[in-house]
Residue, then its C-alpha position, 0 to 999 in steps of 0.5 A: x919602562x912605564x906605560x899607561x893604557x886606557x879606553x874611551x870609545x863609541x861610534x857616533x851617528x850624529x843623525x841617530x835619535x838615540x842619545x848616548x849617556x853614561x847608562x849606555x857605557x855601563x851596559x857596554x864596557x865600564x871597567x875600572x883599573x884592574x877590572x878588565x878580564x884576562x880572557x879576551x879584549x873588549x870593545x876598543x880595549x885591545x891595547x891594554x889587553x895586549x900590553x898586560x899579557x906582554x908586560x912581565x915577559x918584556x920587562x915593562x910596567x903597565x899602569x891600567x886606566x879605566x875602560x869605557x865603551x858604548x854601542x854606536x848611537x847618537x851624541x854622548x852627553x857632554x857631562x858624562x863624556x867629561x866625567x869619564x875623560x877626566x877620570x882617565x886623565x886623573x889616573x894618568x897624572x897619578x901614574x907619572x912619570x911615564x915613557x909611553x901611553x896606549x890609547x884604545x879609541x874608536x875614532x868616530x866618537x862625538x859628544x855635545x860640544x866636542x866634534x873630535x873627542x879623540x883629538x880632545x883626549x889626545x890633546x889633554x894626554x899630551x899636555x899632561x905627559x909632555x913632548x917626550x912621552x910616546x903616545x900610541x893610538x889604535x883606531x877603527x878604520x870607520x873613523x875621522x882621521x883628524x889633523x889634531x890627532x896626527x899632530x899630537x900622537x906619535x903613532x896611530x894604527x887603524x884596523x885593516x880588516x872590515x869586518x874588524x877581525x884584526x883588532x888584536x894584531x893591530x894593537x900588537x903593532x901599536x905596542x911594538x912601535x911604541x916600545x921601539x920608539x921609547x928604546x930609540x930603535x925607530x923615529x916615527x914620522x907620519x903623513x896623512x893624505x885626504x882622499x876627499x871621498x865617502x864610501x864603503x870598503x869591505x875587505x871581503x870583496x876582491x878589490x879592497x882585499x887586494x888593496x889592503x894586502x898590497x899595502x900591508x906587504x909594504x910594512x917592515x920593508x924600506x923604512x915603512x912602519x905602518x900603513x892605515x886606510x881610514x874608510x870614514x864613518x859616513x853617518x856623522x856630520x862633522x867637518x873632517x869626515x871622509x876617507x884618508x890614508x895614514x903612513x908611518x915611516x922610520x925617520x923619513x918624512x919625505x918617504x911617508x909623504x910620497x907613499x901616502x900620496x901614491x896610496x891615496x891616489x890609488x884609493x881615489x881611483x877605486x871610487x864607486x867600485x868597492x861596495x857590494x851591489x845593493x838590491x831592493x827588499x823585493x829583489x833580494x827576497x826573490x833572488x834568495x828564493x831562487x838560489x839553489x842551496x842554503x843558507x842565503x844570507x841577506x844583510x840589511x845595513x840600513x838598520x845596523x846597530x853598529x852604525x847607530x841605527x835602532x835595529x828595530x826596522x820591520x820592513x824586510x820582515x813584513x815583506x817576507x811575511x807577506x810573501x809567505x817565506x818559509x824556513x827563514x830566520x831574521x835577527x836581531x830586532x831590538x825590543x826589550x819590551x817584547x823580550x820581557x813579554x815573551x819571558x812572561x808568556x813562557x816557552x811554547x806560548x802562543x800569544x798576540x805580540x806587537x814588536x819592532x817599529x818603536x823608535x822613529x819613522x825609520x823604524x817602519x811600522x810595528x809587527x802585530x802577529x800571533x807568535x809562538x815563543x820558540x826560544x828563551x835565553x838569559x844574558x846571552x853573548x855572541x862572538x866577534x873574532x876574539x871578543x864577546x858582545x853582549x846581547x842581553x836576554x833574548x827571545x825567538x818568536x815564530x811568525x808563519x815560517x819565520x823565526x825572529x830573534x828579539x834582543x834586549x841589548x842593542x847590537x848588530x848581527x855578529x856571531x852564529x850564537x845570535x841564532x843558536x842561543x835561542x835554538x835556531x840552527x842557522x846552517x839549516x835555514x834557507x834564508x837568514x836575514x842579518x842586521x849588519x853592514x859587513x861584520x856579520x861576514x866573518x861568521x856568516x860568510x863561511x856558511x853562506x851559499x850566497x850573500x846578498x845586500x839589501x838597501x831597506x828604508x832603515x835610517x842608514x841609507x847606502x846613497x850618501x846623497x840622502x844624508x842631510x850633511x851641513x857641516x862636512x867639508x866640501x867638495x867631497x865625492x860622491x856629493x860633488x863631482x870635482x874634488x881635490x885629494x891632497x896630502x894634508x900632513 
């Protein structure tokens, strides 16, 4: 049995002012065959990593392709996408004959000229390997579950958790189902239900937690192989953006259709009840100060680099400074120039620094302050489940009673190392402000006395009616009151 595995992935915010070029992939994941580290999977590479670990024991041959992944931002340069894609396709041709293909993708990647990058990749893979080769795909739930992908792949599995702590487990599912299909033990049949909605669905909150647990319990019983909930990625103006439900059964298309419809209608019935309460900046700070106990974690999703934001908005920080907040820390603010200046000044230096507020109007105004350099660290990382995420060089500057973590490699707040790398102990702060939507919760939730969510003036508004869509298929909730959720495959 011969399998091929590769990755090309990013999450594209089509409204982002930050273009994505080959340089962004080189700063993220840029690995040629055999270069993937043994210790841990990287962004979207779990199918390859899992298959490598199991190949010898289970008696199959794995042919490794290239792995490319970049931090979320704007559209990928067309020539750069085609170069990476074609490199993987040439490796695929060289690996023939194959029994199966494992693709670690994201699901919300857009390049100039390609609204559905993943669909394009799967279509070209299918054309090379033919109809009998089994194609298995792992996707992020913040994806666009397009009809093209479902028609061309044999098996698609999405992560179930938000924050995405189950990436490896879902890659195990993809590999197990692909191998079982090759051996003739199962015959996957997929069904796709379009819920016609845009929303946020953290599995750290009770309603979504119970929903995901209930559908997960269906797997492995009565012919149900997999159930995936596609949350959607709201910050992309592409036709098939929106929440969808995918069910895979063993040879029973009517069962898949029925379950996808039932689960999809339950998903629709949860509209407006799955997201946390979002406070104004002023209300969030005031509430945090009134909480007995610490730390109080304030999440700023509107400036989340994980959604394609620059992560250099200063609004929350400037409100905290104006209020004279003490014993607080905030991070990350992406500002490579400010990081370099801090290293030039040196640990303990007190000097005037302008930082943040650089990329565009949604970054707000920069902060001009006399700062103290409290911490410096080169080539840092932070943990996110089993993976390590690059932060680059980091600096901590103190402004009044607030320690601010500046980073050189744009990413969101994920692990406690974000603060600890530069000498800030997060458990000892009254207030922690993190730029993240919900991925922070895996590490920061367990230490938090309370978690608050703020809707700042960053570029990722929580009110989807403020997003200037022009190409999304309508009607769709909450932009439209009357929608028509329906089984589409």
